[in-house]
C-alpha positions, -999 to +999 in steps of 0.1 A: -724-140-729-756-122-721-746-117-685-713-102-696-731-079-720-754-068-692-724-061-669-706-043-697-736-020-703-738-011-666-701-004-661-700+016-694-730+037-683-713+045-650-680+053-668-698+077-692-717+093-664-685+098-644-667+116-672-697+137-684-708+146-649-744+134-651-766+120-623-765+083-619-799+067-619-812+053-586-783+071-569-799+104-558-789+106-522-759+129-519-732+117-494-748+083-489-753+049-505-740+044-540-732+081-543-707+078-515-693+046-528-688+058-563-670+089-551-648+072-525-611+067-528-618+030-534-637+038-566-605+046-584-571+029-589-544+056-593-570+080-606-587+056-631-623+047-623-629+011-614-658+011-638-634+012-667-617-020-655-651-035-649-662-028-685-629-043-698-634-074-677-669-079-689-658-073-725-631-100-722-655-124-706-680-119-733-654-124-761-642-156-745-677-169-741-684-162-778-650-175-791-662-210-798-692-196-817-672-172-839-641-194-845-652-225-863-631-256-872-642-285-894-626-311-872-647-318-840-614-323-820-600-289-831-633-272-822-634-289-788-598-276-782-609-241-789-638-244-765-617-259-738-591-232-742-617-204-741-634-220-710-601-222-692-592-186-698-628-176-689-623-195-656-591-177-648-605-142-656-638-148-638-620-162-608-599-130-606-629-107-610-649-127-585-622-123-558-619-086-566-657-082-564-657-101-531-632-077-517-653-047-528-683-063-511-662-066-479-654-029-482-691-021-484-702-043-455-673-032-433-680+005-439-645+012-451-658+031-481-675+055-457-643+072-448-660+097-425-685+077-404-674+042-411-709+030-417-718+000-439-732+011-473-755-004-500-746+002-536-771-013-561-746-012-590-718-027-570-740-056-557-754-062-592-719-064-607-707-087-580-737-109-586-730-110-623-694-120-617-705-148-593-730-161-619-704-161-647-680-179-625-706-205-614-718-211-650-682-214-661-675-240-634-707-261-636-715-255-673-685-273-686-670-308-683-634-304-669-609-331-677-585-322-649-604-309-618-572-309-597-555-285-621-586-264-622-586-261-584-549-253-582-552-226-609-582-210-592-564-209-559-533-194-575-553-168-594-572-159-562-540-154-541-524-133-568-555-112-573-561-106-535-524-098-529-523-074-558-555-057-547-543-052-512-510-039-524-525-015-549-549+000-524-522+002-497-499+020-521-527+043-532-536+051-496-500+060-489-498+083-519-531+099-509-518+105-473-486+121-487-506+143-511-530+155-484-503+167-460-490+203-459-457+190-474-475+171-501-498+199-511-468+223-511-448+199-533-477+197-558-480+235-557-443+239-564-446+215-594-477+232-607-460+266-606-429+252-624-406+255-594-375+234-593-351+221-567-316+217-582-293+192-564-268+164-566-271+128-553-240+132-531-252+165-515-260+160-478-279+193-476-300+182-505-309+150-486-317+171-456-339+193-477-358+163-490-363+150-455-381+182-445-408+171-468-411+137-451-430+110-469-439+136-496-403+140-507-410+119-538-434+147-550-406+174-550-399+188-584-363+177-582-336+182-609-304+161-606-274+181-617-246+155-614-240+134-646-235+103-624-269+107-607-303+092-617-319+110-646-294+139-647-302+172-664-267+186-664-272+209-693-302+225-677-283+231-645-255+247-664-279+269-683-294+281-650-260+288-636-263+265-606-231+265-586-243+253-552-268+227-539-296+228-531-308+257-552-345+265-556-359+282-586-392+297-576-412+323-595-382+332-616-359+337-586-330+316-573-329+307-536-298+290-525-295+266-495-319+245-475-353+261-469-381+254-445-416+245-458-429+279-446-401+297-465-409+278-497-446+284-492-441+322-489-417+323-519-441+304-541-472+323-529-488+291-516-522+300-501-535+265-492-540+248-459-507+245-439-519+221-412 
């Protein structure tokens, strides 16, 4: 329980520092070490800092460790069942967090978090957290008498496979979204959305499909409005209010532009001033 409390304190401190913009203790070197790690794309999952997930994990582990102390039963058998249940859940959670922490250690050692130079990095907080998770897992394993070791091994292996698969999938998806957003088409699509531009179209419209293809992998970022009632998430009434008669039709800066448009044309019409490379 005390290890979980220590880990919760560290991750909460990092989370608060992240949102309030303060300097992280023992993390003074800009562009290197833990500063680089905590600011890398791997430090967030779809925009949410990993420290939040870490704090939640430590909180859950701490609550499970204290469950037999706070939930008391008069019958020794019932109390033993509560402890056994809490220990099994703690094993599952700690196994998952251990695998995830191990993957983060791999990212540090391989230099993947250094997305510029690819050099291995040392992050005191990351290593401390990974050590905490390993200690909790070891104490959970060797600090309890397990009735069915075979079931424990099977459960641990299953949890490890699911966690690793999910982690790789999330980071792969996140990397793809980042690549889309960082392209000219992606930045333009985000600019169009931010300036309240709209592309009105219909699911059966071939020219609309061609317009989307111009954006390439960033086509999912287009502020698209479906006008046909049979399409996905249609906004037929809005299309009628705007007087849309042909597809695709762009609404940019209060003006209607009919027909398929190039990225350059859309950039000029929306007064996009960002990088076009």
